[in-house]
N, C-alpha and C positions, 0 to 999 in steps of 0.2 A: 516461390521465392521466400515467402514469409516463413515457411517451415524450415528452410535451409538456414535463414538468418537466425531464427530462434535456436536451432540446434547448435549453432556456432557459439552461443552464449556459454556453453559448457567450459570453454577455454578462457584463459586470461590473456591470450595474445592472438595476433592475427594469423599465427601459423596453424591454427586448428583446422582440420578438414571436416566439413559437415557430413553427417551420415546420410547417405542416399537411401530412400525408402525401399528401393528394389534390391539392395545388397542383402545377401544371406549371411547371417552371423551366428557364431557359437555363443549365443546368449539365451537366457531363459526369460520368458514373460510370466509375470505373476500379478495377482490382484488381491488386495487386502480389503475385506468388507465384513459386514456383520454375518454374512453367509460363510465366510472363510477368514477367520480372524488371524490365522498364522500365514496366510498366503501360500499354503502348501499345494504341491502339485496334485491334481485329481481330487481335491477336497472341497470344491465349491458346490453349493446348492444341495447339501446333504440333508438339511432339516426337512422334516415331514416328507421324507423319501423324494426329495427334489421338487416338491410342489410349493415353492415360495414360502418356506416355513420360518425364515429368519431374515427378512429383507432389511430390517432396521433394528436399532437399539430402542426398545420401548421403555420409556422412563429414564431419561438422562437427568439425574437428580441434581438439584441445586447443591453446589459444593463438591460434586463428583468430578474426578479426572479419569478419562478413559484413554488407554493406549490404542491408537488407531493402526499403528505400524511399528513393528520391530523386525528389522531385516538385516541380515549379514551381507557384507559387500564382497567384492566391489559391485556397484550397481548404480542405477539412476532412477529416481522417482520421475516418471514421465507425465503424470496427470493426476490431479486430485479433484474429486467431485464430492460435494456435500449438499445436504438440504435438511431443513427442519421446518415445522409449521410456520408459515410466513406471517408478517404483520406485527412482530414484537420487537420494538426498538431496543429494549433491554437485552434480549437475547443476541441481537446482531452486534451490539456494542460490548457485551459482557460474557459471551462465550469466546474463549481464548484458545487459539491454535499455537502450538509450540513445536519446534523441531530441533533435534540434537544430532550432531554428526561425529562419528568416529570416537565415541566415548567421552566427548567434552561434556562436563557436568552442567554448565550453564547453557541456555538455549541460544541457538543461532537465529531462530525465528520466534517472535513473540508478538502477537497482534490479535485484536478482535476480528472475528470472522468477516463481519461486514466490511470493515476497512481493508482487510487483507485481500478480499476478493473485489475491491475496486470502488466501493461506494461508502462515503463518510456519513457520520451523524446517525448511525443506526438505521438508515433508510434502505429500502430495497427498490432498486430501479433497474430497468433494462441496461446492462453494461456489457459491451462486446469489444474486446481487444484481442490481440494475438497472445497476450500474456495471462490475463485473468478475465473471467466473464461472470456475469450474473444474469443468466438467460431468463427473460421475463421477470427479473427481480427475484427469482426463486431458486434456480439451479446454479449453484456456486461451483465454478471450475477454475483450476489453475493449470496452465500449460507450460509453466517455466520448468525447464529441466534442472534436476537437483542431484548432482553426482555425490557419491560417498564411496570411500575405499574400504572401510572396515565394518561400519554399522550405521544404520539410520533408525531413529526413533521419532515418531510423530505422536503427540498427545493432544487432547482437547479437554478443556476445563469448563464446566458450567459455573462461572462466577457471577451469574445473574441472580436476581431475587426470586426466581421461581424455577420449577422443573421444566424441562423440555420434554414434551410428550413423546416425540419420535425423532431420532437422529439417523438419517440415512447417509452412507458414505461408501466410497470406493477409491482406493489408491492404486494406481497402475505403475508397475515397476519392471525394469529389466535388471537381471543379475548376470554377472560375468563380463560386464563391459570393460574394455581396456581403457584405463584412465592413467594418463601420465602426470608429471609434476605440474603441468600448466592447468590442470583441472581445478577451478576454484570452487569454494563451498558457498552455497546460497545462504543469504542472510536477509532478514526483514524485521524492522522494528517500528513500533507504534509510539507516537508522542502526542501529547495534547497540552495546550496552554490556554486556559479559560478564566479570564481574558489574558491575552499576551500583553504585558505592560507596554504602554505607549513609549515610543522612541526606541523600543527594542525589536530586533529582528527575531522572527520565529525560527527556531532551530529544527530543521527537518531531520538531520542526521549529524552525529558528532562522535568523537572518540573512535573513529574507524582507523585502525592501525594495521598495516600490512600491505601486501600487494593485491590489487583487485581492479574491478570494473563496476561502475555504478550503473544499475539497470533501470531504475525509474522511481516514480513518486505517485502516490495517491494523496491528494491534498484536499482537506476540508476546511471551509471558512464559514463561520456563522457571523454575519455582519451585524454589529451592535449599534453603530452610528449610521443611519440609513440615508441621510441627506447628502449622498455622495456616490461615487463609484469607487469601490474598495480596492480594485485590482491593479494598482499602478506599481506595486512593489516588485523589485528585481530579485530573481532567484540567483543565488551566488554559490559557486563551487570553489572552496578553498582547498587546493591540491598540494600535497607534499610539502607542507611547512608554510604555506601562505599565512600571513598574519593579518595585517590591517585590510589589505585589498586582495580580492580573489583572482585566480587565473581566468575563470569563466564567469561572466556576469550577463544576465539577460536584460530584457527591456520592460518586463511587466509580467504579472501573474498569469493573465489570460494569454499573453504572448508565449509564455513558456509551454503551454499546451496547444499552441498552434492557432489560436483564435486572434481576434483583433477588434478594437473599438467596442469593447464590452464582451458579453458572453451569451451564447445560446446553447441549448442542449444539442450535442453532436457526438457521434461515436465513430472513431476511425481505428485502424489496427494498432496504432502506437500513441495516440493522443486524443483527448476529448473531454467532454463534460456530461456525465450521465444525469447530474442533478443540478438544475438551475432554477431555483425557487425564489424569484425576486420578492414575492409577497411576504415570505417568511424569512428572507435573508439567509437562505441555506444554499451552499454551493459545494459541489464535489467535482474536482478535475483530476485528470491523470496524464502522465507522460512517461512513455517507456523508450529508453535510449537504445533500441535494438539496432537501428541503422546509424546512430551517432553515439557510439559508446564513449563513456568518460572513464579513462584509465587513470589509476593512481599507483604509485610505486611504494609509498610509505604511509600516507595518511590522507584522510578526506573529511571535510566538514561541509554541510549544505544548509543554507539559510534562505529565508525570503523576508523582504522588508514589508512593513505595514504602512503603505502609502496610498492615499486616496486622491481623487480629483473631484473638485466641487466648489461650491460657493464659500469663499474664504471668510466672509463676514459671519455667516451662519456657523461655520466650524469654530471660529474664534469665540463666539458666544457660548458654544457648547463645551469646548475644551478649556476655556479660560487660560490660566497661566501655562498650561501644557501645550497650547497651540503653537505649532511651528509650521510656517508656510515655505513653499519653494516655487519658483517660477515654473509653470507648466510648459511643456514643449509646444512651440508655435505661438506662445502668448508673450505679451510684454511684461516686463518686470512688475509694473504697477497694476496689472489686471487683477480683478477680484477673484475670478475663477482660477484656481491654482492647485498645486499639490500640497498635501499636508499629512502629518503623521496621524495614525489611527491606533486604537486598541481594540482588537477583535478576538474572537474565539477561533483558534487555529488547531487543527489536528493533522496528522500525516502518518502514512506508512512509507518508509524508505526501503527499497529493494536493491541488493547488490550481491556480488560475488567477491570472495577474498580468500587469501591463504589462512591456514589455521596454525596455531590457536588464535582465536579472536578475543577481543576484550569483552568482559561481561557488560550487559546493558545496564543503564540506570534503572532504578526500580520502576516497574510498570505503574502508571497511575492507578489509584484505587478504584474500586467499583463505583463509588460515589463520584469521584473525579471524572471518570470516563463517561458517565451517563448524565451528569448535571446539565440542566437547561435544554435537554434535547427533546423533551416531550411537548414543548410549546415553541412557536416561532417568534421571531422578532417583529417589531412594528413595520407597517408598510413603508416603502420608500421608492425612489425613482430608479429606473434602469440607467445604465451608462449613457444610452442615447438620449435620455431626457435631460441630462445635465451637460 
């Protein structure tokens, strides 16, 4: 069922028919890799007479951009696999993947590889979902189908502060797919606000214009004020012209990814938390709307509030004049334990499909902005169950 539901994401409406695996089709299967950079038929594994002569790019230099795929359409990117030597936060946050569809000059996908493949903060953790995976924290996979009608180009840039010794990759594609007007183009964008100003909601996605369907979110939080539970903020979807209030509003950050009463590490096909580090205040959660798609006809904006639960007196002493309290659910108005506004470090990748042309993204945060404060954790603090 999961394969069928994921295949259905290619369309922008419920009229799409999922492709059954046993159906025989007049399409070509191709793979783009270091062994076969053009994805040509009968051209794989030629290096060193077929004895694994070119399994990777050796020496992916700092400042270098490599074209991983340049493929004429119509077709669909079915699977992306990447890996590089593990354990380097700078590489995971500052090696950038970009994708371009049908000749559009600005990218439809622009994100650090770690965040794109489902884990925030440059960390590498075991991550398993039906859409993206990080097997053992090292094998980066994307199973999201990406249709294109005329041309697909995928690049990767080493914008880190050092060379990558080895870059392994394979992109699996079908060519000749029948794509009608309901086929949407895949998009993904990275954002970070460090710290996100107090009383402001973190913007996960904005300036999305056109007809489309929202696929999901990878959300990273670095908790800066630790004497609380940070995850009470509601995730909001402003659809088709919503202004002050959204059409869809959740009940809390951990609730959005299917948890409750705090957060533990958990992986499911569509929602979970691969990184829950209470000691260092690092959290990475994900939610994919495969079974509950969020459709929009004209526009979409997605935000999450910065709201905590904890000791109000301690929070007031910490935040001073910026302190704002709200009655917590199930509590009396005068209770000390309450909700209050926070200012934390937020980052996200938003994933969606939409019609083309799409709006250019805001400028990607600089290398320094992307990596700042990620080499060390925050001070110790309580878990949600402790407060």
